[in-house]
DRENTI-477178 format. One record per residue (C-alpha): residue number from 0; x, y, z. Coordinates in steps of 0.5 Angstrom, whole numbers, padded with zeros to 4 digits. Layout:
- num  X  Y  Z
- NUM  X  Y  Z .
...
end
This chain:
- num  X  Y  Z
- 0  0000  0000  0000 .
- 1  0006  0005  0001 .
- 2  0008  0004  -0006 .
- 3  0002  0005  -0009 .
- 4  0001  0011  -0005 .
- 5  0007  0014  -0007 .
- 6  0006  0012  -0014 .
- 7  -0001  0016  -0013 .
- 8  0003  0022  -0010 .
- 9  0008  0022  -0016 .
- 10  0002  0022  -0021 .
- 11  -0001  0028  -0018 .
- 12  0005  0032  -0019 .
- 13  0006  0031  -0026 .
- 14  0004  0035  -0032 .
- 15  0008  0033  -0038 .
- 16  0007  0030  -0045 .
- 17  0011  0024  -0044 .
- 18  0008  0022  -0037 .
- 19  0001  0020  -0035 .
- 20  -0004  0024  -0032 .
- 21  -0008  0022  -0026 .
- 22  -0015  0022  -0028 .
- 23  -0018  0019  -0021 .
- 24  -0016  0014  -0016 .
- 25  -0021  0010  -0011 .
- 26  -0020  0004  -0006 .
- 27  -0025  -0002  -0005 .
- 28  -0024  -0007  0000 .
- 29  -0019  -0011  -0005 .
- 30  -0016  -0006  -0010 .
- 31  -0013  0000  -0010 .
- 32  -0014  0003  -0017 .
- 33  -0011  0009  -0021 .
- 34  -0015  0012  -0027 .
- 35  -0010  0014  -0033 .
- 36  -0010  0015  -0040 .
- 37  -0011  0008  -0044 .
- 38  -0005  0007  -0049 .
- 39  -0007  0003  -0055 .
- 40  0000  0002  -0057 .
- 41  0002  -0003  -0051 .
- 42  0009  -0002  -0049 .
- 43  0016  -0002  -0052 .
- 44  0017  -0009  -0050 .
- 45  0012  -0012  -0054 .
- 46  0013  -0007  -0060 .
- 47  0020  -0009  -0060 .
- 48  0018  -0016  -0061 .
- 49  0014  -0015  -0067 .
- 50  0020  -0011  -0071 .
- 51  0025  -0015  -0076 .
- 52  0030  -0019  -0072 .
- 53  0026  -0016  -0065 .
- 54  0030  -0010  -0065 .
- 55  0029  -0002  -0067 .
- 56  0033  0001  -0072 .
- 57  0037  0007  -0070 .
- 58  0033  0012  -0072 .
- 59  0027  0009  -0068 .
- 60  0031  0008  -0062 .
- 61  0033  0015  -0062 .
- 62  0026  0018  -0063 .
- 63  0024  0013  -0057 .
- 64  0030  0015  -0053 .
- 65  0029  0022  -0054 .
- 66  0022  0022  -0051 .
- 67  0024  0018  -0045 .
- 68  0030  0023  -0044 .
- 69  0025  0029  -0043 .
- 70  0021  0025  -0039 .
- 71  0027  0023  -0034 .
- 72  0029  0030  -0034 .
- 73  0023  0033  -0032 .
- 74  0022  0028  -0026 .
- 75  0029  0030  -0024 .
- 76  0027  0037  -0024 .
- 77  0021  0035  -0019 .
- 78  0026  0031  -0015 .
- 79  0024  0024  -0017 .
- 80  0029  0019  -0018 .
- 81  0025  0014  -0023 .
- 82  0029  0007  -0022 .
- 83  0025  0003  -0026 .
- 84  0026  0004  -0033 .
- 85  0025  -0001  -0038 .
- 86  0021  -0002  -0045 .
- 87  0015  -0006  -0041 .
- 88  0014  0001  -0037 .
- 89  0014  0005  -0043 .
- 90  0007  0006  -0046 .
- 91  0005  0008  -0053 .
- 92  0000  0013  -0054 .
- 93  -0005  0013  -0060 .
- 94  -0001  0017  -0064 .
- 95  0005  0014  -0063 .
- 96  0009  0018  -0058 .
- 97  0011  0015  -0051 .
- 98  0008  0015  -0044 .
- 99  0013  0013  -0038 .
- 100  0009  0009  -0033 .
- 101  0010  0005  -0026 .
- 102  0012  0010  -0021 .
- 103  0011  0005  -0015 .
- 104  0019  0004  -0014 .
- 105  0021  0012  -0015 .
- 106  0024  0016  -0010 .
- 107  0022  0023  -0008 .
- 108  0028  0028  -0006 .
- 109  0029  0035  -0005 .
- 110  0033  0039  -0011 .
- 111  0035  0046  -0012 .
- 112  0035  0048  -0020 .
- 113  0040  0052  -0022 .
- 114  0043  0056  -0028 .
- 115  0050  0055  -0030 .
- 116  0055  0058  -0035 .
- 117  0055  0053  -0041 .
- 118  0062  0054  -0042 .
- 119  0064  0052  -0035 .
- 120  0058  0047  -0034 .
- 121  0063  0041  -0036 .
- 122  0068  0043  -0030 .
- 123  0063  0044  -0025 .
- 124  0064  0040  -0019 .
- 125  0057  0040  -0016 .
- 126  0053  0042  -0022 .
- 127  0048  0045  -0018 .
- 128  0045  0039  -0016 .
- 129  0041  0038  -0010 .
- 130  0042  0041  -0003 .
- 131  0040  0035  0000 .
- 132  0037  0028  0000 .
- 133  0033  0023  0004 .
- 134  0032  0016  0005 .
- 135  0026  0012  0003 .
- 136  0023  0011  0010 .
- 137  0024  0019  0011 .
- 138  0018  0023  0011 .
- 139  0018  0028  0005 .
- 140  0014  0035  0006 .
- 141  0009  0037  0001 .
- 142  0014  0043  -0001 .
- 143  0020  0038  -0002 .
- 144  0019  0037  -0009 .
- 145  0017  0043  -0013 .
- 146  0013  0044  -0019 .
- 147  0016  0047  -0025 .
- 148  0012  0054  -0024 .
- 149  0015  0055  -0017 .
- 150  0022  0054  -0019 .
- 151  0027  0060  -0018 .
- 152  0033  0059  -0021 .
- 153  0040  0062  -0019 .
- 154  0045  0065  -0024 .
- 155  0052  0064  -0022 .
- 156  0056  0070  -0023 .
- 157  0060  0071  -0028 .
- 158  0066  0076  -0030 .
- 159  0062  0083  -0030 .
- 160  0066  0086  -0036 .
- 161  0063  0080  -0040 .
- 162  0056  0081  -0039 .
- 163  0053  0086  -0044 .
- 164  0046  0090  -0043 .
- 165  0043  0086  -0048 .
- 166  0043  0080  -0044 .
- 167  0037  0082  -0040 .
- 168  0041  0078  -0034 .
- 169  0040  0071  -0037 .
- 170  0046  0071  -0042 .
- 171  0053  0070  -0039 .
- 172  0059  0071  -0043 .
- 173  0055  0071  -0050 .
- 174  0052  0064  -0049 .
- 175  0046  0061  -0046 .
- 176  0046  0058  -0039 .
- 177  0044  0051  -0038 .
- 178  0039  0049  -0033 .
- 179  0042  0044  -0028 .
- 180  0036  0040  -0024 .
- 181  0040  0034  -0022 .
- 182  0038  0031  -0015 .
- 183  0046  0029  -0014 .
- 184  0046  0028  -0007 .
- 185  0040  0024  -0005 .
- 186  0042  0017  -0003 .
- 187  0038  0011  -0002 .
- 188  0040  0004  0001 .
- 189  0034  0000  -0002 .
- 190  0035  -0006  -0007 .
- 191  0029  -0004  -0012 .
- 192  0029  -0005  -0020 .
- 193  0029  -0011  -0025 .
- 194  0035  -0015  -0025 .
- 195  0038  -0014  -0032 .
- 196  0037  -0006  -0031 .
- 197  0040  -0006  -0024 .
- 198  0046  -0001  -0023 .
- 199  0052  -0004  -0020 .
- 200  0052  0001  -0014 .
- 201  0045  -0002  -0012 .
- 202  0047  -0009  -0012 .
- 203  0054  -0007  -0008 .
- 204  0049  -0004  -0003 .
- 205  0053  0003  -0003 .
- 206  0047  0007  -0003 .
- 207  0045  0010  -0010 .
- 208  0042  0017  -0013 .
- 209  0040  0020  -0019 .
- 210  0045  0017  -0023 .
- 211  0042  0010  -0023 .
- 212  0037  0013  -0028 .
- 213  0042  0014  -0033 .
- 214  0045  0007  -0032 .
- 215  0038  0004  -0034 .
- 216  0037  0009  -0039 .
- 217  0044  0006  -0042 .
- 218  0041  -0001  -0041 .
- 219  0034  0001  -0044 .
- 220  0038  0004  -0051 .
- 221  0042  -0002  -0051 .
- 222  0036  -0006  -0051 .
- 223  0032  -0002  -0056 .
- 224  0038  -0003  -0061 .
- 225  0040  -0010  -0060 .
- 226  0034  -0014  -0058 .
- 227  0037  -0016  -0051 .
- 228  0040  -0013  -0045 .
- 229  0048  -0013  -0044 .
- 230  0049  -0017  -0038 .
- 231  0043  -0022  -0038 .
- 232  0046  -0029  -0035 .
- 233  0043  -0036  -0034 .
- 234  0039  -0033  -0028 .
- 235  0038  -0027  -0023 .
- 236  0045  -0029  -0019 .
- 237  0049  -0029  -0026 .
- 238  0046  -0023  -0028 .
- 239  0048  -0019  -0022 .
- 240  0055  -0022  -0022 .
- 241  0055  -0020  -0030 .
- 242  0053  -0013  -0028 .
- 243  0058  -0012  -0023 .
- 244  0064  -0016  -0025 .
- 245  0063  -0016  -0033 .
- 246  0066  -0011  -0038 .
- 247  0061  -0008  -0043 .
- 248  0061  -0012  -0050 .
- 249  0057  -0011  -0056 .
- 250  0055  -0016  -0061 .
- 251  0057  -0016  -0068 .
- 252  0050  -0016  -0071 .
- 253  0046  -0012  -0071 .
- 254  0051  -0006  -0073 .
- 255  0050  0000  -0070 .
- 256  0054  0007  -0070 .
- 257  0060  0009  -0067 .
- 258  0056  0015  -0063 .
- 259  0051  0010  -0061 .
- 260  0056  0006  -0058 .
- 261  0060  0012  -0055 .
- 262  0053  0014  -0051 .
- 263  0052  0007  -0049 .
- 264  0059  0006  -0046 .
- 265  0058  0013  -0043 .
- 266  0052  0011  -0039 .
- 267  0054  0004  -0037 .
- 268  0060  0006  -0033 .
- 269  0060  0002  -0027 .
- 270  0063  0008  -0022 .
- 271  0057  0013  -0022 .
- 272  0061  0019  -0020 .
- 273  0064  0018  -0027 .
- 274  0058  0016  -0031 .
- 275  0055  0021  -0036 .
- 276  0050  0026  -0034 .
- 277  0051  0024  -0026 .
- 278  0053  0032  -0025 .
- 279  0050  0035  -0031 .
- 280  0044  0031  -0032 .
- 281  0040  0030  -0038 .
- 282  0043  0037  -0041 .
- 283  0050  0033  -0042 .
- 284  0046  0027  -0046 .
- 285  0042  0032  -0050 .
- 286  0049  0035  -0053 .
- 287  0052  0028  -0055 .
- 288  0053  0027  -0062 .
- 289  0048  0021  -0062 .
- 290  0042  0026  -0061 .
- 291  0045  0031  -0067 .
- 292  0039  0034  -0071 .
- 293  0034  0033  -0065 .
- 294  0030  0039  -0064 .
- 295  0029  0038  -0057 .
- 296  0023  0044  -0057 .
- 297  0019  0040  -0062 .
- 298  0020  0033  -0060 .
- 299  0013  0032  -0059 .
- 300  0011  0035  -0066 .
- 301  0016  0029  -0069 .
- 302  0013  0024  -0073 .
- 303  0013  0017  -0069 .
- 304  0017  0011  -0073 .
- 305  0010  0007  -0071 .
- 306  0003  0009  -0070 .
- 307  -0001  0004  -0067 .
- 308  -0007  0001  -0071 .
- 309  -0014  0003  -0069 .
- 310  -0017  0000  -0063 .
- 311  -0023  -0005  -0064 .
- 312  -0027  -0003  -0058 .
- 313  -0032  -0007  -0059 .
- 314  -0027  -0013  -0058 .
- 315  -0024  -0010  -0052 .
- 316  -0031  -0008  -0049 .
- 317  -0033  -0016  -0049 .
- 318  -0026  -0017  -0046 .
- 319  -0027  -0012  -0041 .
- 320  -0034  -0014  -0039 .
- 321  -0032  -0021  -0037 .
- 322  -0026  -0018  -0033 .
- 323  -0031  -0013  -0030 .
- 324  -0036  -0019  -0028 .
- 325  -0030  -0023  -0025 .
- 326  -0028  -0017  -0021 .
- 327  -0035  -0016  -0019 .
- 328  -0036  -0023  -0017 .
- 329  -0030  -0022  -0013 .
- 330  -0032  -0016  -0009 .
- 331  -0039  -0019  -0008 .
- 332  -0043  -0015  -0013 .
- 333  -0047  -0020  -0017 .
- 334  -0050  -0014  -0022 .
- 335  -0049  -0014  -0029 .
- 336  -0043  -0010  -0032 .
- 337  -0045  -0004  -0037 .
- 338  -0042  -0004  -0043 .
- 339  -0036  0001  -0044 .
- 340  -0036  0006  -0050 .
- 341  -0029  0008  -0053 .
- 342  -0029  0015  -0050 .
- 343  -0029  0011  -0043 .
- 344  -0023  0007  -0044 .
- 345  -0017  0009  -0039 .
- 346  -0012  0005  -0036 .
- 347  -0012  0002  -0029 .
- 348  -0007  -0001  -0025 .
- 349  -0009  -0006  -0019 .
- 350  -0005  -0007  -0013 .
end
């Protein structure tokens, strides 16, 4: 119930095109239900299985990865470490864009968004990250996570003689400042996630923070391109051993570009402090050559590589009636369920 309530609280904070909207929630004696948008395209895992050789093209992988990256960036700005990125949790909407789902393993913490000079951001030791973190079992006050509209970024001072009157207080040294909103100081000791996606620091029990999301982003991108995860073993113990002890390897086929491999190598560094984006967050990943040509301001307007077929709601209604009948029987309500209309369809999560 604690995990379900955490998910409900996080969903209530979200307002982003690649994240869910919580329409409603309710409880019964046996179920805790969250009502969200129905995604007719299923999830990326199922969609990948339908691709030739069960992997996406590099163009398709770049499209999905760019939208997931923006979703993770927004979550980190709210002080939310996602911790459960995998294709099964990336849903495909009717128009082909994605929706990141499943927040019951997420960690909430405090974060202090900061604007820094882009020329010095690579050398910034603290990167303008969080002012503090919490453990999973600590209480988070309502103001611990801020909505974007309440952000009050601080601009780090630059040399006075390099600032022009036309900067309007935003430009330092003639370059656009970068927003740093990475909750870098959060530390959790929880062992959570999916074995093939667990970061080494989680397995070693060293305490982990937001860098685990960039590790899982690397695993996610690897799987989209190659159709498998890089450290999968014969069983869970073998997989965990491979994550901690085995080097990253790429299969000979399918062939992927050098820039794709370079980004994955940067994300799958076993030492979190040396991992790409561990300090500067999504900003650093956006600037990687793999995403060259992506118009980040217009990602939502880009043409998706796959648009789901229209859903036959008459077939879904029959299945839903059968499931509703079973649920009502479980809840002691023998009344006949009403047939749903296409406009009534939403997604339920049962806990």
